[in-house]
N, C-alpha and C positions, 0 to 999 in steps of 0.2 A: 712446435718443433719442426714438423714436416715442411710447413710453409717457409720457415727460416732457412732450411737447407736448400729448398728450391730457389729462393731469392739469392742465396749465397752463390750457387753454381751459375745462376743466370748472369750475375755481375762478373763472375770469373770469365765466362765466355765472352762477354762484351769487352772486358779489359784485355783479354788475349787478342781479340780482333784488332782493336784500335792501337795496340802496341806493335803488332807484327805487320799490320796492313796486308794481311793475307786473306784469302778467300776460304771461309769455312765451308764444310760440306755437311748437309743435313741428311738425316735418315728418316725423318718423319714423312710417311707416305701421304700424298694428296695435298700437302701444303708447300708453299714456296717461302723463302726468306728474303728480306731486304734490309741491308745495313747501310747507313748513310752517315758520312761525316763531312763537315764543310768548315771553311774559314772565310769570312766570319760566320757566326751562328746564323742559321737560316730556317725559315718556316717551310714545312714539307707539305706538298699537295700531290695526291695521286689520283689522276683522272678528275681533277678539280676538287677532290675531297680533302679537307684538312686532316692531317695525320699527327701533327705535333711539330717539334723542332729538332734540329740536329744537336748532338748526335742522336740518331734514330736507329732503332732495332726492332724488328718484328719477324718472327719465324712462322707465323700462321696466316699468311696472305694467300688468297686464291690465285693459282697460277694463271698466266695470261699476258696479253699485251697491254701496256699502260703508258700514259703520259705522265712523266715525273717532272715536277716543277719545284725549284728552290728559290725562295725570295729572301735576301738578306734582311734580318730583323732590324738592323741598325739603319737601314736605308742607304748604307754605303756599300757599293759592290753591284755587279751586274747580275740580274736575274738569269737563271739558267733553266732551260727546259729541254727535255729529250724523251724519245720513245725508248722504253725498256721492255724486255721480255722476262717474266718471272717463271722459272722452270720448277716443276715439282721436285722436291728433295734437294734443292740447290739454293744456297745463299748468294744472291746477287749483291755485289759490293759497289758502292758509289762513293767516290772521294772527289771533292771539288774545292778549288781555291778561287773564290769569286772576286776577280779584280774589278777595277772601275769600268772596264770595257770587255767585250768578248775576246779581243785580241790579247789582253793582258790577263785573262783568266786561264786556268789549267785544271786538269783532273783526269780521272779515268773511271771507266765502268768495267767491272769484271763479272762475267757470267759463264755458266757451263751448260752444255747439252751433251747428250749421248753421242759418242763417236760412231762412225759407220761400222766399225768392227770393235768387239769387246776387248781385244788385246791391244788396241791402239791408245796412244796418249798424244793429243794434238794441241797445238797452240796457234791461234790466229790473232794477229795484231794489226789493227787499223788505226791511223793517226790523222790528226790535224796539226801541222800540214802533212799532206801526202809526201812520200819520199823520204821520211825520216829514217835514221839508222836505228835498227832494233838489235840489241845485244842481249844474250841470255847467259847469265852467270859470267859476265865479263867477256864473252866471245861474240864479236859482231857477226850477225847472221846475214842480213840483207836490208834493202830499203823497203819501207812499208808501202802498201799493205803486203803482209807476208804471212804465209802459212808454214809452220815448222812441224813436220810429221815425226812421229816416233820419238817424242821427248820422254825422258825417264820420268816415271811417276814419283815425284818427290818435290821438295821445296826448291824454288828457283827465284833468282833475282832478275827482273826485267828492267832494262834501261833503254829509254827512247831519247834520241838527241837529234838536233838539226841546227845548222848554222843560223845564228840570229835569234835562237830560241833558248829558253831555259830547260835544261835536262829534266826528265821525269823518271824516277826510279821507284819500284815497288816490289814487294815480295809476294809470291803466290804459291799455292800448293797444287800441283797437277796430279790428277787421279786417273788411273788406268780405266779405259773404256769411256772417257769423256774428252770433249774438246773445250778448252778454255778460250773464250773470246775476250780480248782486251781492247777496248776503245779508248784511245788516249789522246788528249789535247794538250799541246805545249803552249806555254805563254811566250809571247814575244819578249825578247830581252831589250826593253826600251833603253836602258842605260847604255848597253853596248852599241846600239844603233846611234844614239846621241853622241857617244864618244867618237865613233867612226866618222860621223858627219863633221864633228869639230876638227878632227885631225885632217880630214880631206880639205876643209876650208882653210885651215892654217898653213897647210903645205902647198896651197895653190901657187902657181907661178904665172908671170906675164908671158904670153906666147905671141909669136909673130903672126902676121896675117896668114902666112902659108900654114903654120901650125894650127891656127884657128879654123882654116878651111878644111884641113884634114880631120880635125876634131869633130866638125859639124857634119861630116859625111855620114850618111846612113850606114848602119852595120849590115852585114850579110843577112842577119835574121830579119832586120827591118825592111830590106828590099826584096825578100823572098815572096814569090807570088802566092796568093791565097789558094789553097787546094780546093777544087770543086766550086770555083766562083760562079760558074754558069750551070750548076747542077739543078735539076728540076726535082720537086718533091715526089715521093717522100725521101728526106735525107736528115741526117743528124748534124747539128751545128755545134762545134766544140766551144764550150764556155771557158771563162777564166778559171785557172786552177792555182792552188798555192805554189806549185813548182814551176808554172809557166809552160807545162806540157802535160800530155795525157798518155798513159801507157795503153797500147792495144795488145790484147792477149789472145793467144790461140784458142784457149778454152775460157768459158765464163766462170773464172775463179781467180783467186789471188795466190795460187801456188807458185813456188819458185820455178825459175827457168820456163816461164810461160809467156814472156813478153816478146812480141813480134817487132814492134817499132814504137816510136814516140810520134804523136801528132800534136798540133798546136792550136790555141784559141783562134777562132775565126775560120778555121778550115771546115769544109763540108764533105760528107761522105754518104754514099748511097745507103739507105736503111734497108736491111734484109729481114731481120727478125728480132724478137725480144723474149725474155723469160721472166718468171715470177720472182726471181732473185734480184731484179734491178740491173740487168745487163742488156745492152743493145748489140746486135750483130751488124757489122758494116762491111762494105766492100772497099778495099783499099785501091789506090791508083794502080797497083800492080795486078788488080783483079783477084788478089788474095783476100780471104775472109778473115775477120777478127772480131773480138768482143771488147766493148768498152763499158765502163760504169755509167749508168744513166744519171748519176749524181752530177757529172761534169759535162753533159751534153744536153742539147734541146732537140726534140724530135719535131721536125717541120713536115706536116702532112698535106698542106695545101697552100 
C-alpha cells in the first residue's frame, strides 16, 4: 500500500511538470533533480553514462557540472549536447525539439541558483540567436541577453521571439531568494524564409544600367574600415555573431542599461583583462574600456 502511494504521487509530479512546462522546486537536501522531455523521443546520456530515454525524470542526482547529450532514437533529428549545472535542491528542466539540423532545432534549459540577496527574485534569459526580444507575462522587456531584477515570486509566462525564427514560450515559477536562468534556442522559420525568397524573386524587375550600377555599389557597412587593422597582440578579434554585431558592456554582466556600443565581426580591439565568467575587457577606439562575451571573440596573444 505504501509503495502504491509513493508511485501514485511520483506520477502526479511528472504529469504536472510535463503539462505545465514549469520548473519544480525540490526540498530534498543534498540531491539535485533533472527532468527532460524531447520531440522526437531521445536516448539520454549524462557525462557519457546511459540514463534511459525521454521523458526522463530523476530527483536523486549528485549536484555538479555535467555534459548532457540527447540522441534521437529514430535516427531522425539532430543530436543535441550541452553543459548543464545541477544545483542542490533544484530541479533543472530541459525541453528540446530535435530538428533535422541545429538551426531548425529549438528548446530551453531552466535552472535555479541562490540570488545574491534572500529577498530578491531574478530572471536571466540568454538566447540563440542573441538579440531576441524577451517578454514576461506579455510585456516586452528588452533584447537578450537580459537580466530582469526584482520579479514577483510567482508563476510567469516567458516568450522569446526574433524575426525569421519561431517563437518559444514556456511557463515557470520564480521563487524568492533564487535566480532563474533560462537558456533558450529558437528554430529558424525555414518556411517563412523560403516564402520571402519566392516573393522577392517573383517581384523582381528589369533595371537600367544606371540602376544596376547603383544596386551594385557597396553599402556604407561594407565600405567601413576594419577597426584595429594594424593592432599588435594581444588583442581580441570579433567573430561572426547571429545578429551581425556584438554588444560592448560597461560591466561584465548582461544587466539592462549596460551597453556602451556595438562592434562588428572582423574588428580588433586591445585586450586588457578577463574574468572567470567568460568575459574579456577591451579598450575601445575612444580609449574607453568595456567588456565583451568571450563566446563571440577570439583572443590573439602572439
